[in-house]
MARNUSE-351795 format. One record per atom (N, C-alpha, C): residue in three letters; atom name; x, y, z; residue number from 1. Coordinates in nm, 4 decimals, m for minus. Last residue first. Example, Ala and Ser with C-alpha at 12.3 -4.5 7.8 and 13.67 -1.06 7.14 Angstrom:
BEGIN
<rest->Ser&atom->N&east->1.2850&north->m0.2250&up->0.7080&nr->2>
<rest->Ser&atom->CA&east->1.3670&north->m0.1060&up->0.7140&nr->2>
<rest->Ser&atom->C&east->1.2900&north->0.0030&up->0.7870&nr->2>
<rest->Ala&atom->N&east->1.3190&north->m0.5690&up->0.7800&nr->1>
<rest->Ala&atom->CA&east->1.2300&north->m0.4500&up->0.7800&nr->1>
<rest->Ala&atom->C&east->1.3200&north->m0.3300&up->0.7800&nr->1>
! end
This chain:
BEGIN
<rest->Unk&atom->N&east->10.9286&north->4.4639&up->5.2005&nr->73>
<rest->Unk&atom->CA&east->10.9937&north->4.5767&up->5.1299&nr->73>
<rest->Unk&atom->C&east->10.8955&north->4.6891&up->5.1094&nr->73>
<rest->Unk&atom->N&east->10.7894&north->4.2540&up->5.3065&nr->72>
<rest->Unk&atom->CA&east->10.8806&north->4.3256&up->5.3948&nr->72>
<rest->Unk&atom->C&east->10.9523&north->4.4413&up->5.3285&nr->72>
<rest->Unk&atom->N&east->10.7760&north->4.0537&up->5.0165&nr->71>
<rest->Unk&atom->CA&east->10.7212&north->4.0848&up->5.1476&nr->71>
<rest->Unk&atom->C&east->10.8281&north->4.1499&up->5.2348&nr->71>
<rest->Unk&atom->N&east->10.8085&north->4.1927&up->4.7000&nr->70>
<rest->Unk&atom->CA&east->10.8722&north->4.1080&up->4.8001&nr->70>
<rest->Unk&atom->C&east->10.8207&north->4.1505&up->4.9362&nr->70>
<rest->Unk&atom->N&east->10.5277&north->4.2147&up->4.4958&nr->69>
<rest->Unk&atom->CA&east->10.6201&north->4.2878&up->4.5815&nr->69>
<rest->Unk&atom->C&east->10.6769&north->4.1891&up->4.6825&nr->69>
<rest->Unk&atom->N&east->10.4181&north->4.1748&up->4.1503&nr->68>
<rest->Unk&atom->CA&east->10.4355&north->4.1304&up->4.2893&nr->68>
<rest->Unk&atom->C&east->10.5340&north->4.2214&up->4.3630&nr->68>
<rest->Unk&atom->N&east->10.4160&north->4.2520&up->3.8897&nr->67>
<rest->Unk&atom->CA&east->10.2865&north->4.2326&up->3.9530&nr->67>
<rest->Unk&atom->C&east->10.2971&north->4.1902&up->4.0988&nr->67>
<rest->Unk&atom->N&east->10.6651&north->4.2516&up->3.7783&nr->66>
<rest->Unk&atom->CA&east->10.6071&north->4.3824&up->3.8086&nr->66>
<rest->Unk&atom->C&east->10.4727&north->4.3721&up->3.8819&nr->66>
<rest->Unk&atom->N&east->10.7100&north->3.9836&up->3.7132&nr->65>
<rest->Unk&atom->CA&east->10.7759&north->4.0418&up->3.8312&nr->65>
<rest->Unk&atom->C&east->10.7134&north->4.1746&up->3.8732&nr->65>
<rest->Unk&atom->N&east->10.4643&north->3.7592&up->3.6234&nr->64>
<rest->Unk&atom->CA&east->10.5262&north->3.8874&up->3.5873&nr->64>
<rest->Unk&atom->C&east->10.5805&north->3.9552&up->3.7138&nr->64>
<rest->Unk&atom->N&east->10.5651&north->3.4163&up->3.6764&nr->63>
<rest->Unk&atom->CA&east->10.4749&north->3.5275&up->3.7040&nr->63>
<rest->Unk&atom->C&east->10.5425&north->3.6567&up->3.6596&nr->63>
<rest->Unk&atom->N&east->10.5752&north->3.0647&up->3.5961&nr->62>
<rest->Unk&atom->CA&east->10.6323&north->3.1991&up->3.5952&nr->62>
<rest->Unk&atom->C&east->10.5225&north->3.3026&up->3.6181&nr->62>
<rest->Unk&atom->N&east->10.5393&north->2.7804&up->3.8174&nr->61>
<rest->Unk&atom->CA&east->10.5347&north->2.8458&up->3.6878&nr->61>
<rest->Unk&atom->C&east->10.5977&north->2.9829&up->3.6973&nr->61>
<rest->Unk&atom->N&east->10.3870&north->2.5204&up->4.0041&nr->60>
<rest->Unk&atom->CA&east->10.5081&north->2.5952&up->3.9716&nr->60>
<rest->Unk&atom->C&east->10.4958&north->2.6544&up->3.8319&nr->60>
<rest->Unk&atom->N&east->10.1478&north->2.4730&up->4.2672&nr->59>
<rest->Unk&atom->CA&east->10.1866&north->2.4688&up->4.1260&nr->59>
<rest->Unk&atom->C&east->10.3084&north->2.5565&up->4.1037&nr->59>
<rest->Unk&atom->N&east->10.0653&north->2.5118&up->4.5261&nr->58>
<rest->Unk&atom->CA&east->10.1214&north->2.3819&up->4.4903&nr->58>
<rest->Unk&atom->C&east->10.1624&north->2.3674&up->4.3453&nr->58>
<rest->Unk&atom->N&east->9.9929&north->2.7822&up->4.5312&nr->57>
<rest->Unk&atom->CA&east->9.8897&north->2.6790&up->4.5481&nr->57>
<rest->Unk&atom->C&east->9.9383&north->2.5436&up->4.4979&nr->57>
<rest->Unk&atom->N&east->10.2798&north->2.8614&up->4.3612&nr->56>
<rest->Unk&atom->CA&east->10.1543&north->2.9163&up->4.4128&nr->56>
<rest->Unk&atom->C&east->10.0508&north->2.8057&up->4.4147&nr->56>
<rest->Unk&atom->N&east->10.6122&north->2.9454&up->4.3040&nr->55>
<rest->Unk&atom->CA&east->10.5206&north->2.8393&up->4.3458&nr->55>
<rest->Unk&atom->C&east->10.3975&north->2.9075&up->4.4036&nr->55>
<rest->Unk&atom->N&east->10.7981&north->3.0885&up->4.0234&nr->54>
<rest->Unk&atom->CA&east->10.7347&north->3.0882&up->4.1548&nr->54>
<rest->Unk&atom->C&east->10.6523&north->2.9619&up->4.1782&nr->54>
<rest->Unk&atom->N&east->11.0206&north->3.2889&up->3.8441&nr->53>
<rest->Unk&atom->CA&east->10.9728&north->3.1530&up->3.8647&nr->53>
<rest->Unk&atom->C&east->10.9184&north->3.1433&up->4.0064&nr->53>
<rest->Unk&atom->N&east->10.9419&north->3.5992&up->3.6887&nr->52>
<rest->Unk&atom->CA&east->11.0045&north->3.5243&up->3.7968&nr->52>
<rest->Unk&atom->C&east->10.9412&north->3.3867&up->3.8044&nr->52>
<rest->Unk&atom->N&east->11.0122&north->3.8138&up->3.4134&nr->51>
<rest->Unk&atom->CA&east->10.9299&north->3.7096&up->3.4729&nr->51>
<rest->Unk&atom->C&east->11.0102&north->3.6387&up->3.5811&nr->51>
<rest->Unk&atom->N&east->11.1824&north->3.9794&up->3.2779&nr->50>
<rest->Unk&atom->CA&east->11.0755&north->4.0406&up->3.3552&nr->50>
<rest->Unk&atom->C&east->10.9797&north->3.9418&up->3.4194&nr->50>
<rest->Unk&atom->N&east->11.3969&north->3.8543&up->3.1537&nr->49>
<rest->Unk&atom->CA&east->11.2794&north->3.8854&up->3.0710&nr->49>
<rest->Unk&atom->C&east->11.1627&north->3.9466&up->3.1484&nr->49>
<rest->Unk&atom->N&east->11.6070&north->3.7639&up->3.2997&nr->48>
<rest->Unk&atom->CA&east->11.6211&north->3.8978&up->3.2412&nr->48>
<rest->Unk&atom->C&east->11.4960&north->3.9417&up->3.1648&nr->48>
<rest->Unk&atom->N&east->11.5900&north->3.5990&up->3.6123&nr->47>
<rest->Unk&atom->CA&east->11.5533&north->3.6012&up->3.4706&nr->47>
<rest->Unk&atom->C&east->11.5557&north->3.7448&up->3.4184&nr->47>
<rest->Unk&atom->N&east->11.6313&north->3.5888&up->3.8823&nr->46>
<rest->Unk&atom->CA&east->11.7449&north->3.6266&up->3.7971&nr->46>
<rest->Unk&atom->C&east->11.7120&north->3.6296&up->3.6476&nr->46>
<rest->Unk&atom->N&east->11.4677&north->3.4933&up->4.0718&nr->45>
<rest->Unk&atom->CA&east->11.4457&north->3.6328&up->4.0331&nr->45>
<rest->Unk&atom->C&east->11.5513&north->3.6794&up->3.9333&nr->45>
<rest->Unk&atom->N&east->11.3152&north->3.1962&up->4.1593&nr->44>
<rest->Unk&atom->CA&east->11.4210&north->3.2547&up->4.0773&nr->44>
<rest->Unk&atom->C&east->11.3833&north->3.3961&up->4.0354&nr->44>
<rest->Unk&atom->N&east->11.1112&north->3.1293&up->4.3363&nr->43>
<rest->Unk&atom->CA&east->11.2295&north->3.0434&up->4.3274&nr->43>
<rest->Unk&atom->C&east->11.3458&north->3.1128&up->4.2594&nr->43>
<rest->Unk&atom->N&east->10.8765&north->3.2713&up->4.5551&nr->42>
<rest->Unk&atom->CA&east->10.9565&north->3.2875&up->4.4336&nr->42>
<rest->Unk&atom->C&east->11.0834&north->3.2034&up->4.4435&nr->42>
<rest->Unk&atom->N&east->10.5621&north->3.1985&up->4.6604&nr->41>
<rest->Unk&atom->CA&east->10.7023&north->3.1739&up->4.6939&nr->41>
<rest->Unk&atom->C&east->10.7826&north->3.1790&up->4.5644&nr->41>
<rest->Unk&atom->N&east->10.2851&north->3.4212&up->4.7319&nr->40>
<rest->Unk&atom->CA&east->10.3539&north->3.3215&up->4.6507&nr->40>
<rest->Unk&atom->C&east->10.4962&north->3.3060&up->4.7019&nr->40>
<rest->Unk&atom->N&east->9.9693&north->3.5280&up->4.8315&nr->39>
<rest->Unk&atom->CA&east->10.1093&north->3.5122&up->4.8693&nr->39>
<rest->Unk&atom->C&east->10.1683&north->3.3961&up->4.7901&nr->39>
<rest->Unk&atom->N&east->9.7318&north->3.7615&up->4.7018&nr->38>
<rest->Unk&atom->CA&east->9.7842&north->3.6246&up->4.7118&nr->38>
<rest->Unk&atom->C&east->9.9299&north->3.6287&up->4.7549&nr->38>
<rest->Unk&atom->N&east->9.6731&north->4.0282&up->4.6532&nr->37>
<rest->Unk&atom->CA&east->9.6779&north->3.9827&up->4.7920&nr->37>
<rest->Unk&atom->C&east->9.7269&north->3.8406&up->4.8100&nr->37>
<rest->Unk&atom->N&east->9.5179&north->3.9671&up->4.3454&nr->36>
<rest->Unk&atom->CA&east->9.5699&north->4.0689&up->4.4366&nr->36>
<rest->Unk&atom->C&east->9.5607&north->4.0172&up->4.5800&nr->36>
<rest->Unk&atom->N&east->9.5870&north->3.6384&up->4.2236&nr->35>
<rest->Unk&atom->CA&east->9.4929&north->3.7460&up->4.2535&nr->35>
<rest->Unk&atom->C&east->9.5566&north->3.8419&up->4.3533&nr->35>
<rest->Unk&atom->N&east->9.7209&north->3.4489&up->3.9479&nr->34>
<rest->Unk&atom->CA&east->9.7246&north->3.4979&up->4.0858&nr->34>
<rest->Unk&atom->C&east->9.6260&north->3.6132&up->4.0995&nr->34>
<rest->Unk&atom->N&east->9.8292&north->3.1789&up->3.7504&nr->33>
<rest->Unk&atom->CA&east->9.7249&north->3.2775&up->3.7769&nr->33>
<rest->Unk&atom->C&east->9.7374&north->3.3196&up->3.9224&nr->33>
<rest->Unk&atom->N&east->10.1462&north->3.1226&up->3.5942&nr->32>
<rest->Unk&atom->CA&east->10.0553&north->3.1027&up->3.7070&nr->32>
<rest->Unk&atom->C&east->9.9507&north->3.2136&up->3.7107&nr->32>
<rest->Unk&atom->N&east->10.2684&north->2.9694&up->3.2861&nr->31>
<rest->Unk&atom->CA&east->10.2433&north->3.0816&up->3.3757&nr->31>
<rest->Unk&atom->C&east->10.1489&north->3.0412&up->3.4889&nr->31>
<rest->Unk&atom->N&east->10.2783&north->2.7638&up->3.1088&nr->30>
<rest->Unk&atom->CA&east->10.4002&north->2.7887&up->3.1864&nr->30>
<rest->Unk&atom->C&east->10.3798&north->2.8974&up->3.2925&nr->30>
<rest->Unk&atom->N&east->10.0460&north->2.7683&up->2.9625&nr->29>
<rest->Unk&atom->CA&east->10.0572&north->2.6664&up->3.0670&nr->29>
<rest->Unk&atom->C&east->10.1820&north->2.6843&up->3.1531&nr->29>
<rest->Unk&atom->N&east->9.9545&north->3.1177&up->2.9282&nr->28>
<rest->Unk&atom->CA&east->10.0076&north->2.9908&up->2.8769&nr->28>
<rest->Unk&atom->C&east->10.0210&north->2.8938&up->2.9930&nr->28>
<rest->Unk&atom->N&east->9.8433&north->3.3209&up->3.0635&nr->27>
<rest->Unk&atom->CA&east->9.8231&north->3.3229&up->2.9187&nr->27>
<rest->Unk&atom->C&east->9.8766&north->3.1968&up->2.8522&nr->27>
<rest->Unk&atom->N&east->9.6785&north->3.3619&up->3.3792&nr->26>
<rest->Unk&atom->CA&east->9.7828&north->3.3030&up->3.2949&nr->26>
<rest->Unk&atom->C&east->9.7427&north->3.3012&up->3.1480&nr->26>
<rest->Unk&atom->N&east->9.5866&north->3.6675&up->3.5068&nr->25>
<rest->Unk&atom->CA&east->9.5358&north->3.5401&up->3.4549&nr->25>
<rest->Unk&atom->C&east->9.6377&north->3.4849&up->3.3568&nr->25>
<rest->Unk&atom->N&east->9.6350&north->3.8540&up->3.7918&nr->24>
<rest->Unk&atom->CA&east->9.6964&north->3.8136&up->3.6647&nr->24>
<rest->Unk&atom->C&east->9.6412&north->3.6775&up->3.6272&nr->24>
<rest->Unk&atom->N&east->9.5763&north->4.1353&up->4.0020&nr->23>
<rest->Unk&atom->CA&east->9.5301&north->4.0086&up->3.9457&nr->23>
<rest->Unk&atom->C&east->9.6078&north->3.9804&up->3.8176&nr->23>
<rest->Unk&atom->N&east->9.8468&north->4.2814&up->4.1917&nr->22>
<rest->Unk&atom->CA&east->9.7394&north->4.2874&up->4.0922&nr->22>
<rest->Unk&atom->C&east->9.6934&north->4.1462&up->4.0581&nr->22>
<rest->Unk&atom->N&east->10.0347&north->4.2202&up->4.3773&nr->21>
<rest->Unk&atom->CA&east->9.9810&north->4.3562&up->4.3805&nr->21>
<rest->Unk&atom->C&east->9.8588&north->4.3709&up->4.2915&nr->21>
<rest->Unk&atom->N&east->10.1045&north->3.9378&up->4.5702&nr->20>
<rest->Unk&atom->CA&east->10.0539&north->3.9873&up->4.4425&nr->20>
<rest->Unk&atom->C&east->9.9923&north->4.1257&up->4.4612&nr->20>
<rest->Unk&atom->N&east->10.3993&north->3.9109&up->4.7604&nr->19>
<rest->Unk&atom->CA&east->10.2551&north->3.9318&up->4.7604&nr->19>
<rest->Unk&atom->C&east->10.2130&north->3.9902&up->4.6262&nr->19>
<rest->Unk&atom->N&east->10.6517&north->3.6622&up->4.8332&nr->18>
<rest->Unk&atom->CA&east->10.6033&north->3.7834&up->4.7675&nr->18>
<rest->Unk&atom->C&east->10.4515&north->3.7908&up->4.7806&nr->18>
<rest->Unk&atom->N&east->10.9328&north->3.5044&up->4.9776&nr->17>
<rest->Unk&atom->CA&east->10.7886&north->3.5303&up->4.9832&nr->17>
<rest->Unk&atom->C&east->10.7539&north->3.6643&up->4.9166&nr->17>
<rest->Unk&atom->N&east->11.1672&north->3.3043&up->4.8216&nr->16>
<rest->Unk&atom->CA&east->11.1408&north->3.4427&up->4.8597&nr->16>
<rest->Unk&atom->C&east->10.9900&north->3.4663&up->4.8614&nr->16>
<rest->Unk&atom->N&east->11.3545&north->3.0244&up->4.9095&nr->15>
<rest->Unk&atom->CA&east->11.2276&north->3.0719&up->4.8569&nr->15>
<rest->Unk&atom->C&east->11.2021&north->3.2119&up->4.9097&nr->15>
<rest->Unk&atom->N&east->11.6588&north->2.8836&up->4.8189&nr->14>
<rest->Unk&atom->CA&east->11.5938&north->2.9819&up->4.9041&nr->14>
<rest->Unk&atom->C&east->11.4650&north->3.0276&up->4.8360&nr->14>
<rest->Unk&atom->N&east->11.7455&north->2.5386&up->4.8007&nr->13>
<rest->Unk&atom->CA&east->11.7083&north->2.6643&up->4.7357&nr->13>
<rest->Unk&atom->C&east->11.6382&north->2.7550&up->4.8350&nr->13>
<rest->Unk&atom->N&east->11.7904&north->2.2932&up->4.9189&nr->12>
<rest->Unk&atom->CA&east->11.9042&north->2.3800&up->4.8944&nr->12>
<rest->Unk&atom->C&east->11.8710&north->2.5104&up->4.8256&nr->12>
<rest->Unk&atom->N&east->11.5029&north->2.1686&up->4.8024&nr->11>
<rest->Unk&atom->CA&east->11.6282&north->2.1218&up->4.8611&nr->11>
<rest->Unk&atom->C&east->11.7409&north->2.2163&up->4.8225&nr->11>
<rest->Unk&atom->N&east->11.3125&north->2.2822&up->4.6417&nr->10>
<rest->Unk&atom->CA&east->11.3146&north->2.3183&up->4.7832&nr->10>
<rest->Unk&atom->C&east->11.4438&north->2.2749&up->4.8498&nr->10>
<rest->Unk&atom->N&east->11.3383&north->2.1638&up->4.3904&nr->9>
<rest->Unk&atom->CA&east->11.3830&north->2.3014&up->4.4096&nr->9>
<rest->Unk&atom->C&east->11.3929&north->2.3393&up->4.5561&nr->9>
<rest->Unk&atom->N&east->11.2320&north->1.9126&up->4.4270&nr->8>
<rest->Unk&atom->CA&east->11.3693&north->1.9235&up->4.3803&nr->8>
<rest->Unk&atom->C&east->11.4228&north->2.0644&up->4.4045&nr->8>
<rest->Unk&atom->N&east->10.9667&north->1.9783&up->4.4958&nr->7>
<rest->Unk&atom->CA&east->11.0556&north->1.9222&up->4.5972&nr->7>
<rest->Unk&atom->C&east->11.2013&north->1.9285&up->4.5549&nr->7>
<rest->Unk&atom->N&east->10.8631&north->2.0626&up->4.2496&nr->6>
<rest->Unk&atom->CA&east->10.8773&north->2.1585&up->4.3580&nr->6>
<rest->Unk&atom->C&east->10.9754&north->2.1057&up->4.4614&nr->6>
<rest->Unk&atom->N&east->11.0457&north->1.9234&up->3.9681&nr->5>
<rest->Unk&atom->CA&east->10.9398&north->1.9223&up->4.0680&nr->5>
<rest->Unk&atom->C&east->10.9679&north->2.0254&up->4.1766&nr->5>
<rest->Unk&atom->N&east->11.1533&north->2.1197&up->3.6834&nr->4>
<rest->Unk&atom->CA&east->11.1764&north->2.0221&up->3.7893&nr->4>
<rest->Unk&atom->C&east->11.0640&north->2.0299&up->3.8911&nr->4>
<rest->Unk&atom->N&east->10.9646&north->2.1634&up->3.3820&nr->3>
<rest->Unk&atom->CA&east->11.0175&north->2.2213&up->3.5043&nr->3>
<rest->Unk&atom->C&east->11.0434&north->2.1112&up->3.6058&nr->3>
<rest->Unk&atom->N&east->10.9705&north->2.1977&up->3.0397&nr->2>
<rest->Unk&atom->CA&east->10.9662&north->2.1021&up->3.1485&nr->2>
<rest->Unk&atom->C&east->11.0346&north->2.1625&up->3.2699&nr->2>
<rest->Unk&atom->N&east->10.7791&north->2.3561&up->2.7978&nr->1>
<rest->Unk&atom->CA&east->10.8843&north->2.3756&up->2.8944&nr->1>
<rest->Unk&atom->C&east->10.8661&north->2.2737&up->3.0061&nr->1>
! end
């Protein structure tokens, strides 16, 4: 899967801050590893497969939506 660069997405896109509720170790190169308490920036929540597109530590990939909570909710 080829993903546009982070800078391409930042222009005109809204980033949603989320916090990881659980640890998750990536299972493929398209996924991101995260640890409980990590803060990530979500690019896309419209995927129907239960995964969200996000940025974490300068990397872009997908994360399981059920493992994060939108900050302030």
